[in-house]
PALUM-964603 format. One line per 10 residues: number of its first residue (from 1); for each residue z negated, x negated, y negated of C-alpha. Coordinates in nm, 4 decimals, always signed. Layout:
% residues N
NUM	Z:X:Y | ...
END
This chain:
% residues 500
1	+0.0000:+0.0000:+0.0000 | +0.0943:-0.1347:-0.3400 | -0.1960:-0.1832:-0.5805 | -0.2071:-0.2360:-0.9516 | -0.1509:-0.6013:-1.0333 | -0.0122:-0.7008:-0.6918 | +0.3155:-0.8858:-0.7272 | +0.6297:-0.7547:-0.5656 | +0.9459:-0.9677:-0.5649 | +0.7787:-1.2135:-0.8040
11	+0.7057:-0.9390:-1.0575 | +0.3772:-0.7568:-1.1226 | +0.4151:-0.3930:-1.0181 | +0.3110:-0.1493:-1.2909 | +0.2030:+0.2049:-1.2064 | +0.2313:+0.5141:-1.4224 | -0.0550:+0.7634:-1.4566 | -0.0200:+1.0446:-1.2007 | +0.0799:+1.3769:-1.3565 | -0.1346:+1.6607:-1.2189
21	-0.0949:+2.0388:-1.2366 | -0.3977:+2.2592:-1.1583 | -0.3207:+2.5973:-1.0006 | -0.5005:+2.8778:-0.8206 | -0.6367:+3.2307:-0.8540 | -0.7035:+3.3456:-1.2101 | -1.0835:+3.3827:-1.1661 | -1.1496:+3.0729:-0.9577 | -1.2275:+2.8357:-1.2445 | -0.9077:+2.6439:-1.3254
31	-0.9684:+2.6418:-1.7002 | -1.3379:+2.5629:-1.6618 | -1.2558:+2.2705:-1.4333 | -0.9957:+2.1354:-1.6779 | -1.2433:+2.1712:-1.9656 | -1.5135:+1.9863:-1.7683 | -1.2741:+1.7006:-1.6861 | -1.1522:+1.6857:-2.0455 | -1.5011:+1.6973:-2.1979 | -1.6490:+1.4374:-1.9637
41	-1.3697:+1.1825:-1.9552 | -1.2056:+1.1884:-2.2984 | -1.4225:+0.9703:-2.5228 | -1.1858:+0.9263:-2.8167 | -1.1818:+1.2706:-2.9779 | -1.0240:+1.3982:-3.2946 | -1.2334:+1.5376:-3.5792 | -1.4552:+1.8238:-3.4674 | -1.4569:+1.7123:-3.1046 | -1.1471:+1.9116:-3.0083
51	-0.8410:+1.7439:-2.8604 | -0.4942:+1.8253:-2.9937 | -0.3346:+2.1030:-2.7864 | +0.0055:+1.9729:-2.6807 | +0.0163:+2.1261:-2.3313 | -0.1167:+1.8132:-2.1610 | -0.3843:+1.5474:-2.2011 | -0.5004:+1.2259:-2.0376 | -0.8381:+1.1236:-1.9004 | -0.9578:+0.7703:-1.8352
61	-1.1266:+0.7034:-1.5003 | -1.3212:+0.3966:-1.3872 | -1.2783:+0.3799:-1.0067 | -1.5969:+0.3036:-0.8115 | -1.4351:+0.0142:-0.6245 | -1.3199:-0.1516:-0.9509 | -1.4982:+0.0016:-1.2536 | -1.3429:-0.2476:-1.4956 | -0.9930:-0.1390:-1.3921 | -0.9755:+0.1776:-1.6044
71	-0.6929:+0.4123:-1.5072 | -0.5365:+0.7204:-1.6642 | -0.4594:+1.0629:-1.5180 | -0.2371:+1.3119:-1.7027 | -0.3204:+1.6817:-1.6646 | -0.0713:+1.9545:-1.7571 | -0.2599:+2.2384:-1.9228 | -0.0268:+2.5203:-1.8097 | -0.1228:+2.8857:-1.7622 | -0.0375:+2.8980:-1.3908
81	+0.2156:+2.8605:-1.1137 | +0.4747:+3.0721:-1.2969 | +0.5024:+2.8052:-1.5675 | +0.5029:+2.5341:-1.2988 | +0.8006:+2.6948:-1.1245 | +0.9799:+2.7712:-1.4508 | +0.9839:+2.3965:-1.5158 | +1.1241:+2.3326:-1.1700 | +1.3790:+2.6116:-1.2100 | +1.5126:+2.4462:-1.5240
91	+1.5345:+2.1016:-1.3680 | +1.2139:+1.9637:-1.5169 | +1.0115:+1.8645:-1.2122 | +0.7332:+1.6525:-1.3618 | +0.4163:+1.6960:-1.1537 | +0.3244:+1.4272:-0.9004 | +0.0214:+1.6081:-0.7547 | -0.1024:+1.9689:-0.7454 | -0.4740:+2.0508:-0.7436 | -0.5268:+2.3940:-0.5845
101	-0.8541:+2.5515:-0.7011 | -1.0267:+2.7933:-0.4599 | -1.3636:+2.9520:-0.5367 | -1.6225:+2.8889:-0.2655 | -1.7721:+3.2358:-0.3141 | -1.4412:+3.4255:-0.3135 | -1.2081:+3.2397:-0.0788 | -0.8314:+3.2450:-0.0464 | -0.6653:+3.5281:-0.2407 | -0.3057:+3.6450:-0.2743
111	-0.2617:+3.4467:-0.5958 | -0.3973:+3.1407:-0.4142 | -0.1270:+3.1788:-0.1506 | +0.1401:+3.2258:-0.4182 | +0.0294:+2.9074:-0.5944 | +0.0297:+2.7254:-0.2605 | +0.3857:+2.8392:-0.1854 | +0.5028:+2.7203:-0.5276 | +0.3428:+2.3802:-0.4655 | +0.4980:+2.3557:-0.1183
121	+0.8415:+2.4390:-0.2607 | +0.7992:+2.1526:-0.5070 | +0.7229:+1.9172:-0.2159 | +0.4348:+1.7464:-0.3939 | +0.0973:+1.6451:-0.2412 | -0.1745:+1.9113:-0.2614 | -0.5448:+1.8418:-0.3174 | -0.7812:+2.1378:-0.2727 | -1.0738:+2.1690:-0.5132 | -1.3285:+2.4094:-0.3597
131	-1.5022:+2.5246:-0.6772 | -1.8260:+2.7117:-0.7585 | -2.0321:+2.5402:-0.4881 | -2.3348:+2.5886:-0.7159 | -2.3382:+2.9630:-0.6439 | -2.5640:+3.1139:-0.3755 | -2.2694:+3.3049:-0.2288 | -2.0683:+2.9836:-0.1782 | -1.9297:+2.9409:+0.1745 | -1.7207:+2.6233:+0.1980
141	-1.6536:+2.6501:+0.5725 | -1.5129:+3.0010:+0.5298 | -1.2738:+2.8710:+0.2610 | -1.1568:+2.5880:+0.4879 | -1.1031:+2.8376:+0.7705 | -0.8949:+3.0627:+0.5439 | -0.6919:+2.7657:+0.4219 | -0.6228:+2.6588:+0.7807 | -0.4765:+3.0039:+0.8493 | -0.2175:+2.9476:+0.5745
151	-0.1283:+2.5979:+0.6934 | -0.3630:+2.3836:+0.4818 | -0.6025:+2.1980:+0.7129 | -0.8703:+1.9869:+0.5454 | -0.9255:+1.6272:+0.6552 | -1.2784:+1.7164:+0.7677 | -1.1209:+1.9626:+1.0123 | -0.8710:+1.7099:+1.1485 | -0.5906:+1.7846:+0.9037 | -0.4236:+1.5758:+0.6353
161	-0.5158:+1.7704:+0.3190 | -0.7784:+1.6261:+0.0857 | -1.0429:+1.8907:+0.0058 | -1.3147:+1.8172:-0.2497 | -1.6195:+2.0373:-0.3121 | -1.6867:+2.0736:-0.6861 | -1.8737:+2.2719:-0.9464 | -1.6851:+2.3016:-1.2723 | -2.0050:+2.4394:-1.4244 | -2.2438:+2.1538:-1.3357
171	-1.9871:+1.8758:-1.2921 | -2.0857:+1.8072:-0.9309 | -1.7961:+1.6568:-0.7346 | -1.5660:+1.6203:-1.0386 | -1.5790:+1.2403:-1.0301 | -1.4953:+1.2477:-0.6581 | -1.1987:+1.4781:-0.7325 | -1.0656:+1.2281:-0.9864 | -1.1125:+0.9451:-0.7341 | -0.9124:+1.1432:-0.4759
181	-0.6332:+1.2018:-0.7273 | -0.6099:+0.8267:-0.7847 | -0.6167:+0.7627:-0.4089 | -0.3283:+1.0028:-0.3483 | -0.1450:+0.8472:-0.6447 | -0.1855:+0.5043:-0.4832 | -0.0313:+0.6399:-0.1625 | +0.2624:+0.7723:-0.3664 | +0.3084:+0.4288:-0.5307 | +0.4084:+0.5785:-0.8650
191	+0.5809:+0.2825:-1.0265 | +0.6207:+0.2818:-1.4030 | +0.9926:+0.2475:-1.4752 | +0.9398:+0.1820:-1.8447 | +1.2485:-0.0402:-1.8699 | +1.4859:+0.2287:-1.7437 | +1.6818:+0.4781:-1.9590 | +1.4613:+0.7540:-2.0998 | +1.3938:+1.0700:-1.9015 | +1.1270:+1.3158:-2.0185
201	+1.0462:+1.6850:-1.9666 | +0.9717:+1.9499:-2.2304 | +0.6405:+2.1207:-2.1447 | +0.5965:+2.3190:-2.4690 | +0.7917:+2.3742:-2.7910 | +0.7464:+2.5695:-3.1121 | +0.8711:+2.5906:-3.4704 | +0.6267:+2.4830:-3.7393 | +0.6759:+2.5820:-4.1047 | +0.5525:+2.2389:-4.2139
211	+0.6690:+2.0069:-3.9331 | +0.9900:+2.1716:-3.8112 | +1.0687:+2.1705:-3.4378 | +0.7701:+2.0411:-3.2398 | +0.8293:+1.9543:-2.8730 | +0.5582:+1.8477:-2.6299 | +0.6956:+1.6204:-2.3585 | +0.5828:+1.4092:-2.0649 | +0.7687:+1.0839:-2.0035 | +0.9117:+1.0403:-1.6515
221	+1.1028:+0.7141:-1.6988 | +1.1718:+0.4737:-1.9805 | +1.0005:+0.4269:-2.3171 | +1.0169:+0.6712:-2.6076 | +0.9927:+0.5197:-2.9544 | +1.0027:+0.6361:-3.3155 | +1.3662:+0.6211:-3.4289 | +1.5211:+0.6894:-3.0861 | +1.8203:+0.9258:-3.0616 | +1.7506:+1.2183:-2.8286
231	+1.9422:+1.4868:-2.6381 | +1.8173:+1.8111:-2.4797 | +2.1189:+1.9966:-2.3393 | +2.3272:+2.0608:-2.6546 | +2.0392:+1.9850:-2.8931 | +2.0379:+1.6452:-3.0611 | +1.7798:+1.4690:-3.2734 | +1.6113:+1.1491:-3.3792 | +1.2405:+1.0804:-3.3346 | +1.0685:+1.1124:-3.6737
241	+0.7136:+1.0926:-3.5402 | +0.5164:+1.0797:-3.2138 | +0.1664:+1.2293:-3.1855 | -0.0581:+1.1878:-2.8815 | -0.3001:+1.4470:-2.7384 | -0.5793:+1.3141:-2.9624 | -0.3739:+1.3925:-3.2719 | -0.3059:+1.0269:-3.3470 | +0.0348:+0.8931:-3.4525 | +0.1815:+0.6406:-3.2074
251	+0.4934:+0.4253:-3.2202 | +0.5902:+0.4377:-2.8520 | +0.4901:+0.6036:-2.5238 | +0.5445:+0.5161:-2.1582 | +0.5954:+0.6914:-1.8212 | +0.3233:+0.9460:-1.7448 | +0.2211:+0.9835:-2.1112 | +0.2155:+1.3222:-2.2896 | +0.3246:+1.3278:-2.6540 | +0.4450:+1.5562:-2.9337
261	+0.7911:+1.4758:-3.0678 | +0.9235:+1.5623:-3.4127 | +1.2915:+1.5372:-3.5007 | +1.4945:+1.7629:-3.2709 | +1.7550:+1.9803:-3.4462 | +1.6914:+2.2868:-3.2303 | +1.4145:+2.4499:-3.0264 | +1.4383:+2.3306:-2.6620 | +1.3341:+2.5439:-2.3660 | +1.0337:+2.4609:-2.1491
271	+1.1320:+2.2522:-1.8470 | +1.4437:+2.1064:-2.0073 | +1.5149:+1.7370:-1.9718 | +1.5019:+1.5129:-2.2777 | +1.7143:+1.1977:-2.2509 | +1.8547:+0.9131:-2.4589 | +2.2178:+0.7959:-2.4904 | +2.2140:+0.5712:-2.1837 | +2.0454:+0.8304:-1.9628 | +2.2909:+1.0987:-2.0744
281	+2.5845:+0.8752:-1.9754 | +2.4221:+0.7951:-1.6404 | +2.3737:+1.1655:-1.5653 | +2.7434:+1.2305:-1.6274 | +2.8326:+0.9478:-1.3894 | +2.5984:+1.0870:-1.1213 | +2.7589:+1.4306:-1.1573 | +3.1044:+1.2797:-1.0941 | +2.9675:+1.0945:-0.7902 | +2.8268:+1.4193:-0.6480
291	+3.1675:+1.5799:-0.6874 | +3.3293:+1.2933:-0.4955 | +3.0691:+1.3237:-0.2185 | +3.1354:+1.6975:-0.2052 | +3.5050:+1.6270:-0.1431 | +3.4117:+1.3894:+0.1390 | +3.1936:+1.6510:+0.3036 | +3.4778:+1.9017:+0.2877 | +3.6871:+1.6659:+0.4974 | +3.4230:+1.6366:+0.7704
301	+3.4590:+1.8156:+1.0995 | +3.2475:+2.1310:+1.1324 | +3.0488:+1.9666:+1.4108 | +2.9218:+1.7070:+1.1631 | +2.7919:+1.9570:+0.9090 | +2.4193:+2.0143:+0.8712 | +2.2686:+2.3505:+0.9555 | +2.2522:+2.5611:+0.6404 | +1.9323:+2.7299:+0.5231 | +1.8855:+3.0749:+0.3700
311	+1.5755:+3.0670:+0.1495 | +1.3976:+3.4025:+0.1377 | +1.0985:+3.5527:-0.0421 | +0.9796:+3.8608:+0.1470 | +0.7476:+4.1297:+0.0054 | +0.6534:+4.4398:+0.2082 | +0.4100:+4.7324:+0.1976 | +0.1723:+4.6564:+0.4874 | +0.0619:+4.3609:+0.6990 | +0.1838:+4.5267:+1.0190
321	+0.5283:+4.5837:+0.8733 | +0.5366:+4.2229:+0.7532 | +0.4797:+4.0849:+1.1036 | +0.7444:+4.3180:+1.2514 | +1.0075:+4.2220:+0.9920 | +0.9345:+3.8492:+1.0219 | +0.9793:+3.8688:+1.4008 | +1.3083:+4.0580:+1.3629 | +1.4530:+3.8221:+1.1027 | +1.3712:+3.5059:+1.2984
331	+1.5922:+3.6403:+1.5774 | +1.8911:+3.6390:+1.3397 | +1.8912:+3.2579:+1.3129 | +2.1829:+3.0750:+1.4733 | +2.3278:+2.7243:+1.4989 | +2.4934:+2.7626:+1.1583 | +2.2209:+2.9246:+0.9460 | +1.8426:+2.9137:+0.9610 | +1.6028:+3.1289:+0.7576 | +1.3233:+2.9658:+0.5577
341	+1.0491:+3.1933:+0.4229 | +0.9302:+3.0310:+0.1000 | +0.6785:+3.3098:+0.0524 | +0.5983:+3.6279:+0.2413 | +0.3270:+3.8769:+0.1636 | +0.2101:+4.2310:+0.1033 | +0.2518:+4.3825:-0.2437 | +0.5016:+4.4522:-0.5183 | +0.7709:+4.2072:-0.6310 | +0.6370:+4.0069:-0.9276
351	+0.7600:+3.7628:-1.1928 | +0.6086:+3.4866:-0.9800 | +0.8368:+3.5795:-0.6891 | +1.1432:+3.5692:-0.9152 | +1.0544:+3.2310:-1.0663 | +0.9924:+3.0819:-0.7220 | +1.3331:+3.2144:-0.6179 | +1.4977:+3.0411:-0.9147 | +1.3400:+2.7028:-0.8518 | +1.4173:+2.7136:-0.4787
361	+1.7556:+2.8938:-0.4983 | +1.6255:+3.1827:-0.2888 | +1.6814:+3.5576:-0.2522 | +1.4024:+3.8133:-0.2928 | +1.3843:+4.0888:-0.0301 | +1.1486:+4.3849:-0.0645 | +1.0579:+4.6636:+0.1779 | +0.8870:+4.9819:+0.0500 | +0.7520:+4.7979:-0.2544 | +0.7949:+4.8412:-0.6280
371	+0.9317:+4.6101:-0.8956 | +0.8463:+4.6460:-1.2642 | +1.1294:+4.7025:-1.5111 | +1.0349:+4.3766:-1.6856 | +1.0499:+4.1826:-1.3571 | +1.3851:+4.3380:-1.2731 | +1.5169:+4.2324:-1.6160 | +1.3862:+3.8788:-1.5599 | +1.5651:+3.8587:-1.2233 | +1.8866:+3.9813:-1.3799
381	+1.8670:+3.7302:-1.6661 | +1.8083:+3.4455:-1.4196 | +2.0793:+3.5756:-1.1802 | +1.8374:+3.6188:-0.8903 | +1.9382:+3.8638:-0.6202 | +1.6624:+4.1172:-0.5477 | +1.7345:+4.3436:-0.2503 | +1.5121:+4.6492:-0.1944 | +1.5054:+4.8496:+0.1274 | +1.3374:+5.1586:+0.2718
391	+1.4693:+5.1283:+0.6297 | +1.4048:+4.8178:+0.8422 | +1.7501:+4.8397:+1.0038 | +1.9128:+4.8269:+0.6585 | +1.6990:+4.5256:+0.5645 | +1.8064:+4.3357:+0.8759 | +2.1743:+4.4122:+0.8105 | +2.1291:+4.3040:+0.4493 | +1.9850:+3.9673:+0.5537 | +2.2727:+3.9232:+0.7983
401	+2.5128:+3.9645:+0.5041 | +2.3160:+3.7046:+0.3061 | +2.3512:+3.4645:+0.6004 | +2.7281:+3.5181:+0.5959 | +2.7249:+3.4241:+0.2288 | +2.5459:+3.0984:+0.3107 | +2.8116:+3.0135:+0.5701 | +3.0830:+3.0938:+0.3169 | +2.9639:+2.8092:+0.0944 | +3.1562:+2.5722:+0.3256
411	+3.4771:+2.7242:+0.2005 | +3.3990:+2.6260:-0.1587 | +3.2506:+2.2778:-0.1183 | +3.4368:+2.0126:-0.3096 | +3.6712:+2.2601:-0.4787 | +3.6718:+2.3700:-0.8380 | +3.4833:+2.6967:-0.8663 | +3.3839:+2.9070:-1.1681 | +3.2204:+3.2426:-1.2324 | +3.3466:+3.4917:-1.4903
421	+3.0753:+3.5788:-1.7425 | +3.2767:+3.7340:-2.0314 | +3.6090:+3.9123:-2.0910 | +3.8144:+3.8760:-2.4134 | +4.1066:+4.1247:-2.4309 | +4.4016:+4.0087:-2.6450 | +4.6419:+4.2313:-2.8489 | +4.9217:+4.1222:-2.6144 | +4.7470:+4.2887:-2.3206 | +4.6351:+3.9617:-2.1684
431	+4.2667:+3.8948:-2.1010 | +4.1010:+3.5583:-2.1568 | +3.8138:+3.5159:-1.9120 | +3.5049:+3.3273:-2.0237 | +3.3632:+3.1276:-1.7333 | +3.1040:+2.8727:-1.6365 | +3.2328:+2.6048:-1.3983 | +2.9920:+2.5989:-1.1036 | +3.1247:+2.2927:-0.9233 | +3.4129:+2.0513:-0.9097
441	+3.6788:+2.0671:-1.1821 | +3.9330:+2.3257:-1.2899 | +4.2584:+2.2062:-1.4469 | +4.5514:+2.3517:-1.6352 | +4.8156:+2.4498:-1.3804 | +4.5721:+2.4917:-1.0875 | +4.6575:+2.7577:-0.8285 | +4.3553:+2.9833:-0.7896 | +4.2247:+3.2832:-0.5974 | +3.9797:+3.5418:-0.7305
451	+3.6874:+3.6479:-0.5109 | +3.4909:+3.9672:-0.5658 | +3.1931:+3.9287:-0.3365 | +3.3369:+3.8601:+0.0088 | +3.6829:+3.9969:-0.0761 | +3.9823:+3.8025:-0.2077 | +4.1272:+4.0293:-0.4782 | +4.3885:+3.8213:-0.6624 | +4.5943:+3.5019:-0.6636 | +4.7322:+3.3296:-0.9674
461	+4.7635:+3.0196:-1.1815 | +4.5669:+2.8774:-1.4751 | +4.8026:+2.8833:-1.7743 | +4.5680:+2.7475:-2.0437 | +4.2121:+2.6204:-2.0802 | +4.0104:+2.6223:-2.4024 | +3.6671:+2.5012:-2.5045 | +3.6007:+2.6838:-2.8282 | +3.9302:+2.6707:-3.0203 | +4.0453:+2.3462:-2.8597
471	+4.2928:+2.3338:-2.5735 | +4.1867:+2.1041:-2.2901 | +4.3482:+1.9822:-1.9686 | +4.0436:+2.0153:-1.7426 | +3.6796:+2.1319:-1.7404 | +3.4087:+1.9960:-1.5103 | +3.0951:+2.1500:-1.3561 | +2.8182:+2.2926:-1.5769 | +3.0575:+2.3489:-1.8692 | +3.1838:+2.6777:-2.0133
481	+3.5399:+2.7545:-2.1192 | +3.8021:+3.0237:-2.1679 | +4.0902:+3.0640:-1.9219 | +4.4203:+3.2488:-1.9432 | +4.5427:+3.3365:-1.5946 | +4.8865:+3.4496:-1.4838 | +4.9762:+3.6989:-1.3524 | +4.7562:+3.9518:-1.5295 | +4.4755:+4.1205:-1.3374 | +4.1858:+4.3613:-1.3908
491	+3.9125:+4.0953:-1.3891 | +3.5416:+4.1803:-1.3607 | +3.2221:+4.0061:-1.4632 | +3.0835:+3.7885:-1.1766 | +3.4269:+3.7482:-1.0143 | +3.4545:+3.3943:-0.8752 | +3.7570:+3.1741:-0.9448 | +3.8343:+2.9222:-0.6686 | +4.0890:+2.6427:-0.6932 | +4.3177:+2.6265:-0.3885
END
């Protein structure tokens, strides 16, 4: 295991502070635990004893085995697993470790399981903090038993999950929790790539009447300095000032550090990636490489292809129904497509289910359950398929159709493919279709077919391509453009254009 200060290839290995997200049931003491950690371990405070709220903060820990070797841990102060998955959904995976808080007097709840499923989908190590051990009703063994039933077996029970007993109220066990976080971080060997091109993640943003656009970020790679040019999607800017979580101005920050950034020309979304010039160019190069690899895979024989996976989130009305549906759906698996249940449970479809579906590219299936209008609107805005059923037979047939869709992806791999999102009728009778290119490239003159769901509805040719008012010869993945197609056709929103 690499340790701080040990030399590797004649160079001293530097490690970044682990970035930790705390999740769990709403009443199990997440905020109290974060406040206890913050109050005990942050010694340099701003005026009034209150740290600057920038969505994250750092604590300094003196490990028992080497108290002089002070180390930092970065905590993201997010409201819950919905925000955690929203970051992942938008490409901003930033957490290295998840601390799952479970109250010793209350045990594992539905929200605990949801948080656990979000953490599992992120594929990050999980440390369990069994909180409220100071209460008379505390029953740690019962909590460990409940966790084992959902696949989290504590080390004390022969498993591989670190479980620490704490009291956020008295502070008992908090130091041990911090030690365990550092231990897991050591196992992850989180090297500090401060010499690499900048990559950071937006964790909060707002518009201030006095300061302009204020973005809170955590650095993943590279060094961010005052004066640097920045890019967040189509937003550009130049760093005017950097402020740390203590409210102090700093000139530069390194991997694992949280900081407020002033100078962006627009308000960036939470979870978006912030990069510099070099990193932006590298990302474009990686995208082209992925396209080339996709072409190679298309040329492989079917026998060489990996088994595809259909990610599902399943919500039903009763526990008995849940077990029956799970058993029926597992039988649908074949050598081409397997089903992976990212989350299954009893209860209505929630925003949390939709956000998990986005981050894991999953479908949400409900049986005899409700979905709020607001949740339905969220799913629609994020283009998440939510299928609701009242008859088990219909649900099974619906999942079979989803599995066919997963197999159909083979047909598109490596080819230019775009989805129609807008229609612009012209006085001549033609229709310009506004599209987003999903993969590959589309070029002027390409022969194309139009798919409406599973059905091929039209064949034609790309006559012209435009980005804004400018004519272009080709458009690559993740970009939007307007296309004039011949011959004319009655196009629809969500039709898919495939290059042949």
